[in-house]
C-alpha positions as CSV (number, residue, x, y, z in Angstrom):
1,M,0.0,0.0,0.0
2,Q,1.4,3.3,-1.0
3,P,1.2,6.4,1.2
4,G,-1.2,8.0,-1.3
5,D,-3.5,5.0,-0.9
6,V,-3.6,5.4,2.9
7,M,-4.4,9.1,2.5
8,A,-7.2,8.3,0.0
9,L,-8.6,5.7,2.3
10,L,-8.5,8.0,5.3
11,I,-10.3,10.7,3.3
12,T,-12.9,8.4,2.0
13,I,-13.7,6.8,5.4
14,L,-12.8,9.6,7.9
15,L,-14.6,12.5,6.3
16,P,-18.0,10.7,5.7
17,T,-17.8,9.1,9.2
18,T,-17.1,12.5,10.8
19,F,-20.0,14.1,8.9
20,L,-22.4,11.3,9.8
21,L,-21.4,11.7,13.5
22,Y,-22.0,15.4,13.3
23,L,-25.5,14.9,11.7
24,A,-26.4,12.3,14.4
25,R,-25.4,14.6,17.2
26,R,-27.5,17.4,15.7
27,Y,-30.4,15.1,15.3
28,F,-30.3,13.9,18.8
29,T,-29.9,17.4,20.2
30,L,-33.0,18.5,18.3
31,K,-34.9,15.4,19.5
32,E,-34.0,16.2,23.1
33,K,-35.2,19.8,22.8
34,R,-38.5,18.6,21.3
35,L,-38.9,16.2,24.3
36,D,-38.2,19.0,26.7
37,V,-40.9,21.2,25.1
38,E,-43.4,18.3,25.1
39,M,-42.6,17.7,28.8
40,A,-43.3,21.3,29.6
41,I,-46.6,21.3,27.7
42,A,-47.6,18.1,29.5
43,A,-46.8,19.6,32.9
44,E,-48.8,22.7,32.1
45,K,-51.8,20.6,31.1
46,A,-51.5,18.6,34.3
47,A,-51.6,21.8,36.3
48,Q,-54.7,23.0,34.4
49,Y,-56.4,19.7,35.1
50,A,-55.6,19.8,38.7
51,T,-57.1,23.3,39.0
52,S,-60.2,22.2,37.1
53,N,-60.5,19.2,39.3
54,S,-60.3,21.3,42.5
55,Q,-63.0,23.6,41.2
56,L,-65.2,20.6,40.3
57,E,-64.6,19.1,43.8
58,Q,-65.7,22.4,45.4
59,R,-68.9,22.4,43.4
60,V,-69.6,18.8,44.3
61,R,-69.2,19.6,48.0
62,V,-71.7,22.4,47.7
63,L,-74.2,20.1,45.9
64,E,-73.7,17.4,48.5
65,K,-74.3,19.9,51.2
66,L,-77.5,21.1,49.5
67,V,-78.7,17.5,49.0
68,T,-77.9,16.2,52.5
69,D,-79.2,19.3,54.4
70,G,-82.7,19.1,52.8
71,G,-85.6,21.1,54.2
72,V,-87.3,24.3,53.2
73,H,-84.2,26.4,52.8
74,T,-82.8,24.3,49.9
75,A,-84.5,26.4,47.2
76,A,-83.4,29.6,48.8
77,Q,-79.8,28.4,49.0
78,I,-79.8,27.4,45.3
79,E,-81.1,30.8,44.3
80,A,-78.5,32.4,46.5
81,L,-75.8,30.4,44.8
82,R,-77.1,31.4,41.4
83,D,-77.0,35.0,42.4
84,L,-73.4,34.5,43.5
85,D,-72.4,33.4,40.0
86,R,-73.5,36.8,38.7
87,L,-71.6,38.8,41.3
88,P,-68.1,40.2,40.8
89,P,-65.3,38.1,42.3
90,S,-64.5,40.5,45.2
91,I,-68.2,40.5,46.4
92,E,-68.6,36.8,45.7
93,R,-66.0,35.7,48.3
94,A,-67.8,37.7,51.1
95,E,-71.2,36.3,50.1
96,R,-69.9,32.7,50.0
97,E,-68.4,33.1,53.5
98,K,-71.8,34.3,54.8
99,L,-73.5,31.2,53.3
100,S,-71.0,28.7,54.6
């Protein structure tokens, strides 16, 4: 094997291999960034579901209270709660505390 053959062999093997390794590294870096973004989106959705679940649980508690209390005041309590949905949030808190 001549020295020129060795150089040609190195060029034909080393350069494409280096290029392929560079492309693979870029590809996996991009893949990792995509996974990070998907993970952040999933975490945000989970937080939104948790908030939604707590609101639903609060509503179910109110309904359970209305159903188990019974009596003449049930209709008045339902109407009072409907009126609370129409109030601004600052007034709503004070009214809810009065009913509780």
